[in-house]
C-alpha positions as CSV (number, residue, x, y, z in Angstrom):
1,M,16.3,-54.9,63.2
2,R,19.3,-52.9,61.4
3,Y,18.8,-54.5,58.1
4,L,15.0,-54.0,58.4
5,L,15.2,-50.3,58.9
6,L,17.6,-50.1,55.8
7,H,15.5,-52.1,53.5
8,W,12.4,-50.0,54.5
9,L,14.0,-46.7,54.0
10,L,15.3,-47.7,50.6
11,Y,12.2,-49.2,49.5
12,A,9.7,-46.8,51.1
13,F,11.5,-43.4,51.0
14,P,10.1,-40.6,50.7
15,K,6.6,-42.3,51.6
16,P,5.2,-41.5,54.5
17,L,7.3,-38.3,54.8
18,G,6.3,-37.3,51.2
19,D,2.7,-37.8,52.1
20,L,2.7,-35.9,55.3
21,G,4.0,-32.6,53.3
22,T,1.7,-33.1,50.9
23,T,-1.3,-33.6,53.0
24,L,-0.6,-31.0,55.2
25,L,0.1,-28.4,52.4
26,R,-3.2,-29.2,50.6
27,L,-4.8,-28.7,53.7
28,P,-5.2,-24.8,53.5
29,A,-6.5,-24.9,50.2
30,T,-9.2,-27.4,51.3
31,L,-10.3,-25.5,54.2
32,F,-10.4,-21.9,53.0
33,G,-10.5,-22.4,49.2
34,S,-7.6,-22.4,46.6
35,D,-8.2,-18.4,45.9
36,S,-8.1,-17.6,49.3
37,V,-4.5,-19.4,49.9
38,P,-1.3,-17.3,49.5
39,S,0.7,-18.0,46.4
40,W,3.6,-19.4,48.3
41,V,1.4,-22.2,49.8
42,H,0.6,-23.4,46.3
43,R,4.6,-23.0,45.3
44,A,5.5,-25.0,48.5
45,N,3.1,-27.7,47.5
46,H,4.4,-27.8,44.2
47,A,8.0,-27.9,45.1
48,W,7.4,-30.7,47.9
49,S,5.5,-32.7,45.2
50,Q,8.6,-32.4,42.9
51,W,10.8,-33.4,45.8
52,A,8.6,-36.5,46.5
53,E,8.9,-37.6,43.1
54,K,13.1,-37.4,43.0
55,P,13.7,-40.9,44.7
56,R,11.7,-42.6,41.7
57,E,13.9,-40.4,39.2
58,W,17.0,-41.5,41.1
59,W,16.1,-45.1,40.8
60,E,15.4,-44.7,37.2
61,G,18.6,-43.1,36.5
62,A,20.6,-45.5,38.4
63,L,19.0,-48.6,37.0
64,T,19.7,-47.3,33.6
65,W,23.2,-46.7,34.4
66,L,23.4,-50.4,35.9
67,Q,21.8,-51.6,32.5
68,H,24.6,-50.0,30.6
69,Q,27.0,-51.5,32.8
70,N,25.6,-54.9,32.1
71,M,24.5,-55.4,35.8
72,T,20.8,-55.9,35.5
73,F,20.8,-59.8,35.5
74,G,20.2,-59.4,31.6
75,A,16.7,-57.5,32.0
76,E,16.0,-54.4,30.1
77,M,15.0,-51.5,32.3
78,I,11.7,-50.2,30.8
79,H,10.5,-47.4,33.3
80,T,6.9,-46.8,34.0
81,S,4.8,-44.5,36.1
82,T,5.0,-46.7,39.1
83,I,7.4,-48.7,40.8
84,R,5.0,-51.1,42.5
85,S,4.3,-53.1,39.3
86,D,6.0,-56.4,38.6
87,T,8.2,-54.8,35.9
88,C,11.9,-56.0,35.3
89,A,13.1,-52.6,36.6
90,A,10.7,-53.0,40.0
91,W,12.2,-56.7,40.7
92,T,15.8,-55.3,39.8
93,R,15.2,-52.5,42.4
94,V,14.1,-54.6,44.7
95,A,17.2,-57.0,44.5
96,Y,19.7,-54.0,44.6
97,I,17.6,-53.0,47.8
98,A,18.3,-56.1,49.5
99,A,22.0,-56.2,48.6
100,I,22.6,-52.6,49.5
101,A,20.8,-53.0,53.0
102,A,22.7,-56.1,53.6
103,F,25.9,-54.4,52.9
104,L,25.3,-51.3,54.9
105,T,24.1,-53.6,57.9
106,T,27.4,-55.3,57.7
107,I,28.9,-51.8,57.9
108,W,26.9,-50.7,60.7
109,T,27.5,-53.9,62.6
110,L,31.3,-53.5,62.3
111,I,31.6,-49.8,63.2
112,D,29.2,-50.5,66.4
113,R,31.2,-53.0,67.8
114,R,31.7,-52.4,71.5
115,G,33.8,-54.0,74.3
116,P,32.6,-56.1,76.9
117,D,31.9,-53.1,79.4
118,H,29.5,-51.7,76.8
119,P,27.3,-54.4,75.4
120,R,25.2,-53.7,72.3
121,S,21.6,-52.1,73.3
122,G,20.1,-53.3,70.0
123,H,19.0,-49.8,69.6
124,P,15.4,-49.8,71.0
125,R,14.4,-46.4,70.5
126,L,15.5,-46.5,66.8
127,G,13.3,-49.8,66.5
128,R,10.5,-47.8,68.0
129,W,10.7,-45.0,65.3
130,L,11.0,-47.7,62.6
131,H,7.8,-49.4,64.2
132,L,6.0,-46.0,64.1
133,G,7.1,-45.0,60.5
134,A,6.3,-48.7,59.0
135,R,3.0,-48.5,61.0
136,W,2.0,-45.2,59.0
137,Y,3.4,-46.3,55.9
138,L,1.0,-49.5,55.8
139,A,-2.0,-47.6,57.2
140,L,-1.5,-45.0,54.5
141,Y,-1.6,-47.8,51.9
142,M,-4.5,-49.4,53.5
143,L,-6.6,-46.2,53.2
144,E,-5.7,-46.2,49.2
145,Y,-6.7,-49.8,49.1
146,A,-10.1,-49.1,51.1
147,W,-11.6,-46.0,49.5
148,P,-11.6,-47.5,45.6
149,K,-13.6,-50.5,47.1
150,F,-16.4,-48.1,48.7
151,V,-17.2,-46.2,45.5
152,G,-16.7,-49.1,43.2
153,S,-13.4,-47.8,41.3
154,Q,-11.4,-50.9,41.6
155,F,-13.8,-53.8,41.0
156,S,-16.8,-52.1,39.0
157,H,-19.7,-54.3,37.5
158,P,-18.6,-55.7,34.2
159,T,-20.1,-54.0,30.7
160,I,-22.0,-55.9,28.4
161,Q,-19.1,-56.1,26.3
162,Q,-17.1,-57.9,28.8
163,L,-20.0,-60.0,29.9
164,T,-20.1,-61.3,26.2
165,W,-16.3,-62.0,26.2
166,E,-15.5,-65.8,26.3
167,V,-14.3,-66.9,29.5
168,G,-11.4,-68.7,27.9
169,D,-10.3,-65.5,26.3
170,L,-9.8,-63.8,29.7
171,T,-6.6,-63.5,31.4
172,P,-6.4,-64.8,35.1
173,S,-6.6,-61.2,36.5
174,G,-9.4,-60.4,34.0
175,V,-11.1,-63.4,35.8
176,L,-10.5,-62.0,39.1
177,W,-11.7,-58.5,38.4
178,R,-14.9,-60.0,36.8
179,F,-16.0,-62.2,39.8
180,M,-14.7,-59.3,42.2
181,G,-16.8,-56.8,40.3
182,N,-19.9,-59.2,40.4
183,S,-20.2,-58.6,44.4
184,A,-19.9,-55.2,45.4
185,T,-20.8,-56.2,49.0
186,Y,-17.9,-58.5,49.1
187,S,-15.7,-55.4,47.7
188,F,-17.3,-53.4,50.5
189,L,-16.4,-55.8,53.4
190,G,-12.8,-56.0,52.1
191,G,-12.6,-52.4,52.1
192,L,-13.8,-52.3,55.6
193,G,-11.2,-54.7,56.8
194,E,-8.6,-52.3,55.1
195,L,-10.1,-49.2,56.6
196,A,-10.2,-50.9,59.9
197,G,-6.2,-51.5,59.6
198,F,-5.7,-48.2,58.6
199,A,-7.6,-46.8,62.0
200,L,-6.2,-49.2,64.0
201,L,-2.3,-49.1,62.9
202,L,-2.4,-45.3,63.6
203,H,-1.9,-45.6,67.5
204,R,0.6,-47.6,69.4
205,R,-2.1,-49.0,71.9
206,T,-4.0,-50.6,68.8
207,A,-1.0,-51.2,66.7
208,L,-0.9,-55.1,67.6
209,L,-4.8,-55.6,66.5
210,G,-4.1,-53.2,63.4
211,A,-1.1,-55.3,62.4
212,G,-3.2,-58.7,62.8
213,V,-6.2,-57.2,60.9
214,T,-3.8,-55.9,58.1
215,T,-1.9,-59.1,57.8
216,L,-5.0,-61.2,57.3
217,V,-6.5,-58.7,54.8
218,M,-3.3,-58.2,52.8
219,A,-2.6,-62.0,52.9
220,N,-5.9,-62.4,50.9
221,V,-4.7,-59.7,48.5
222,C,-1.3,-61.0,48.1
223,A,-2.8,-64.3,47.4
224,F,-5.2,-63.0,44.9
225,N,-2.1,-61.3,43.3
226,W,0.2,-64.2,43.2
227,L,-2.4,-66.7,42.0
228,Y,-4.4,-64.7,39.5
229,D,-1.1,-62.9,38.1
230,V,-2.0,-59.3,39.0
231,P,1.1,-57.5,38.5
232,L,1.6,-56.2,42.0
233,K,2.9,-59.3,43.6
234,Q,6.2,-57.7,45.0
235,F,4.5,-54.7,46.1
236,S,1.8,-56.7,48.1
237,T,4.2,-59.1,49.4
238,H,6.2,-56.3,50.9
239,L,3.0,-54.7,52.4
240,V,2.3,-58.5,54.1
241,L,6.1,-58.9,55.3
242,I,5.7,-55.2,56.7
243,A,2.5,-56.2,58.7
244,I,4.1,-59.3,60.0
245,G,7.0,-57.4,61.2
246,L,5.1,-55.1,62.9
247,I,3.9,-58.1,65.0
248,A,7.4,-59.3,65.9
249,P,7.8,-57.1,69.0
250,F,4.8,-58.7,70.5
251,R,6.0,-62.1,69.9
252,H,7.1,-63.0,73.4
253,R,3.8,-61.5,74.9
254,L,1.7,-63.5,72.3
255,W,3.6,-66.7,73.3
256,S,2.9,-66.1,76.8
257,V,-0.8,-65.3,76.2
258,L,-1.9,-67.7,73.3
259,W,0.4,-70.7,74.2
260,R,1.3,-70.7,77.9
261,N,-2.0,-69.1,79.1
262,D,0.1,-67.0,81.3
263,H,0.6,-63.1,82.0
264,A,2.6,-60.9,79.8
265,A,4.4,-57.5,80.2
266,P,3.3,-54.8,77.8
267,V,5.1,-53.9,75.0
268,D,6.3,-50.1,75.1
269,L,6.5,-48.7,71.6
270,R,6.5,-44.9,72.9
271,V,9.0,-43.1,70.8
272,T,9.3,-40.2,73.3
273,R,8.6,-39.8,76.9
274,S,8.6,-36.0,76.8
275,R,5.2,-34.0,76.7
276,W,6.7,-31.3,74.8
277,L,7.7,-33.4,71.9
278,G,4.6,-36.1,72.4
279,W,1.7,-33.7,72.1
280,P,2.8,-32.2,68.7
281,L,3.4,-35.7,67.6
282,L,-0.3,-36.6,68.5
283,V,-1.6,-33.3,67.0
284,T,0.2,-33.6,63.9
285,G,-0.9,-37.3,63.4
286,T,-4.4,-36.5,64.2
287,V,-4.5,-33.6,61.4
288,W,-2.5,-35.9,59.0
289,A,-5.0,-38.9,59.6
290,L,-8.2,-36.9,59.0
291,A,-6.7,-34.8,56.1
292,A,-5.6,-37.9,54.5
293,C,-9.1,-39.5,54.8
294,Y,-10.7,-36.6,53.4
295,H,-8.4,-36.1,50.4
296,V,-8.4,-39.8,49.5
297,G,-12.2,-40.0,50.1
298,S,-12.9,-36.6,47.9
299,A,-11.0,-37.7,45.2
300,Q,-12.9,-41.1,45.0
301,I,-16.3,-39.6,45.5
302,R,-15.5,-37.0,42.8
303,W,-14.6,-40.0,40.5
304,R,-17.7,-41.8,41.5
305,L,-19.8,-38.9,40.6
306,N,-18.2,-38.0,37.3
307,A,-18.2,-41.8,36.4
308,D,-22.0,-41.9,37.0
309,R,-22.2,-39.2,34.2
310,T,-19.9,-41.0,31.7
311,T,-18.0,-44.3,32.0
312,H,-20.5,-45.8,34.3
313,A,-23.7,-44.2,33.3
314,I,-26.5,-46.7,32.9
315,P,-29.3,-45.8,30.1
316,A,-32.8,-46.8,30.8
317,L,-32.7,-48.9,27.8
318,Y,-29.5,-50.9,29.0
319,G,-29.3,-54.3,28.0
320,L,-27.9,-57.1,25.4
321,W,-30.6,-57.0,22.9
322,R,-30.6,-60.3,20.7
323,V,-31.9,-59.7,17.0
324,E,-34.7,-62.0,16.2
325,S,-35.4,-60.4,12.5
326,M,-34.1,-57.8,10.6
327,V,-35.5,-56.2,7.8
328,V,-33.5,-53.9,5.1
329,D,-35.0,-51.8,2.6
330,G,-38.2,-53.9,3.1
331,N,-36.6,-57.3,2.5
332,R,-36.4,-59.6,5.5
333,L,-32.9,-61.0,5.8
334,P,-32.6,-64.3,6.5
335,S,-30.8,-65.7,9.7
336,T,-28.1,-67.2,7.3
337,D,-27.2,-64.0,5.6
338,V,-23.8,-62.6,6.8
339,A,-25.0,-59.1,6.8
340,R,-27.7,-59.7,9.5
341,W,-27.0,-58.4,12.9
342,R,-26.8,-60.8,16.0
343,D,-26.5,-58.2,18.8
344,V,-27.6,-54.6,19.7
345,A,-25.9,-53.7,22.9
346,I,-26.8,-50.5,24.8
347,D,-24.0,-50.5,27.3
348,R,-22.7,-48.5,30.3
349,G,-21.1,-45.2,29.5
350,N,-23.8,-44.4,27.0
351,R,-22.4,-46.7,24.3
352,V,-24.0,-48.8,21.8
353,W,-22.3,-51.5,20.0
354,I,-23.9,-53.5,17.0
355,R,-22.3,-57.1,16.3
356,T,-22.8,-58.9,12.9
357,R,-23.1,-62.7,12.6
358,T,-19.4,-62.4,11.3
359,G,-18.3,-61.0,14.8
360,R,-17.6,-57.6,13.3
361,S,-18.5,-54.8,15.6
362,F,-19.7,-51.2,15.0
363,G,-19.5,-48.4,18.3
364,Y,-21.3,-45.4,18.7
365,R,-22.1,-42.9,21.5
366,Y,-25.5,-43.0,22.7
367,D,-28.2,-40.6,23.6
368,E,-31.9,-41.4,24.4
369,D,-35.2,-39.3,24.8
370,L,-37.9,-41.8,26.0
371,D,-40.3,-38.9,25.9
372,T,-40.2,-39.3,22.2
373,M,-38.9,-42.9,21.9
374,T,-35.9,-41.9,20.1
375,I,-32.4,-42.9,20.3
376,A,-29.2,-40.5,18.6
377,L,-26.1,-42.6,17.6
378,T,-23.0,-40.9,17.0
379,P,-19.9,-42.7,15.3
380,T,-17.1,-43.1,17.5
381,S,-14.5,-42.7,14.9
382,G,-14.5,-40.6,11.2
383,N,-16.7,-37.8,10.5
384,T,-19.8,-39.8,9.8
385,P,-22.9,-37.5,11.3
386,A,-25.4,-38.7,14.1
387,F,-28.5,-40.3,13.3
388,E,-31.6,-41.2,15.2
389,W,-33.7,-44.2,15.3
390,Q,-37.2,-44.7,16.6
391,V,-37.7,-47.2,19.3
392,E,-40.8,-49.4,20.1
393,R,-40.9,-51.3,23.7
394,G,-42.8,-54.3,24.3
395,I,-43.2,-57.7,25.9
396,V,-42.9,-60.9,24.5
397,I,-43.1,-64.6,25.7
398,R,-40.3,-67.0,24.6
399,K,-39.3,-70.6,25.5
400,A,-36.2,-70.4,28.1
401,F,-34.7,-72.8,30.6
402,H,-36.7,-73.0,34.2
403,P,-35.2,-69.9,35.9
404,A,-35.6,-71.7,39.3
405,P,-35.2,-75.5,38.9
406,R,-35.9,-77.3,41.8
407,R,-35.8,-81.2,40.4
408,P,-33.3,-82.8,38.2
409,E,-35.7,-82.6,35.3
410,D,-36.7,-79.0,35.7
411,F,-33.0,-78.2,34.1
412,R,-33.9,-79.7,30.9
413,T,-37.5,-78.2,30.9
414,M,-38.5,-75.3,28.7
415,V,-41.1,-73.1,29.9
416,D,-42.7,-69.9,28.7
417,V,-41.1,-66.6,30.4
418,E,-41.8,-62.8,29.7
419,R,-38.9,-61.0,28.0
420,D,-38.5,-57.2,27.1
421,A,-38.4,-56.6,23.4
422,L,-37.3,-53.4,21.6
423,T,-37.8,-52.5,17.8
424,F,-35.4,-50.0,16.1
425,R,-36.6,-48.4,13.2
426,G,-34.6,-45.9,11.1
427,E,-31.6,-45.6,8.6
428,W,-28.1,-47.5,8.6
429,Q,-25.4,-46.8,6.3
430,G,-27.9,-45.5,4.0
431,R,-30.4,-48.2,4.0
432,A,-33.8,-48.2,6.0
433,I,-33.7,-51.0,8.6
434,E,-36.3,-52.3,11.1
435,V,-34.8,-54.5,13.8
436,R,-36.6,-56.6,16.4
437,T,-34.7,-57.5,19.4
438,V,-35.4,-59.4,22.6
439,K,-33.4,-58.8,25.7
440,K,-31.0,-61.3,26.9
441,T,-30.8,-62.4,30.6
442,F,-27.3,-63.3,32.0
443,N,-27.1,-65.9,34.8
444,Y,-24.1,-63.7,35.9
445,D,-26.6,-61.3,37.6
446,R,-28.7,-63.8,39.4
447,D,-29.3,-63.0,43.0
448,P,-28.1,-65.3,45.6
449,S,-30.6,-67.9,47.0
450,L,-31.0,-69.2,50.2
451,I,-32.3,-72.6,49.3
452,T,-30.8,-74.3,46.3
453,E,-32.0,-77.9,46.1
454,W,-29.8,-79.0,43.1
455,P,-26.5,-77.0,43.2
456,K,-25.5,-77.0,39.8
457,S,-23.7,-74.5,37.9
458,G,-22.9,-73.4,34.4
459,R,-26.0,-72.6,32.7
């Protein structure tokens, strides 16, 4: 227990204590408005935030000094804005935390030697405080994990540009982000599990269930991080180990109930039996939990509302439009002409990019006016002025693979299907153009089917 306490303090400090001060100091401004709060509250919040950053700065300074002393196992200490990523500095920090905690545990054990008339008590009260602190530490991170999944800020639906990347060029973490982004429901259910872990970990009576739920949820996250090379391996592993550690006090009870099918005595996790201390802890914890939910949730909702107007905005003409014909200055370009376009993509975030047959891309900011059927394109670089195109919408019939094959021969059968079509007319790079396009459909966006006679994939 001594080692676990020291390791957790060195790894987690100042969270959750730092979060407690930040959350409660921000609460008056949230309730009464920023202008109604005395200036000393803002100064206190700023000072507390600076104090909460000190441990990270101390670690950075210590690791830099250790590098100069050639005591970082030959690794270069490159410091980033987070100590949770799998950087050399983060792994070296964990190695030194383990060594320092082991050394201090040895010293503590030697100092705490007692005679035969005074056997070691094992510090049960200190263990209960450790359990409380670790529970809240883990619960706060479960809240931070959960909210982004509810609003789509962690795994968003891929853009057209991402959908047209070759699968072989994706990193393993890129593959993970793409398939997670394909199912908002799966992400939402994962967020529910993390939110349940947060709520259950807050109170000692539901601590065992919360630790069990969190262990399962974070084991899944940890597996993703390790198997898909997401650079949060050591952090997610710590969260899983903390969740398992929170189950440890219940090990005898679980063995008795689950294996021996016998009665088991309850586990007392109360940090105090005094009402004068218990009630303030309960009130502070309740206010803290509610305020944390509000602050994290409102920040994510604000992000979502802003993203819907900017990076995640979906234009009415959204889609990947494959070029079927292109006329430049009255001359029809053959399909083999290198100047001929291959795609016009009207993408999320009000962006347009044009790709030629050679793979060269041109990007523009995009505005549409469906009343006049015009679109305005503004180059993303340089001082080139914006220009407008006329757009004509239509429907065309094209041959395509059977959209709902039921028999083996259907996979090779071409059928007539309707496709949306757009025709762009205007000027581009000083030349008059007319581009006829047909919208591409992605199998990636295909809805799940209850009945699949021939479960083939890949087309």
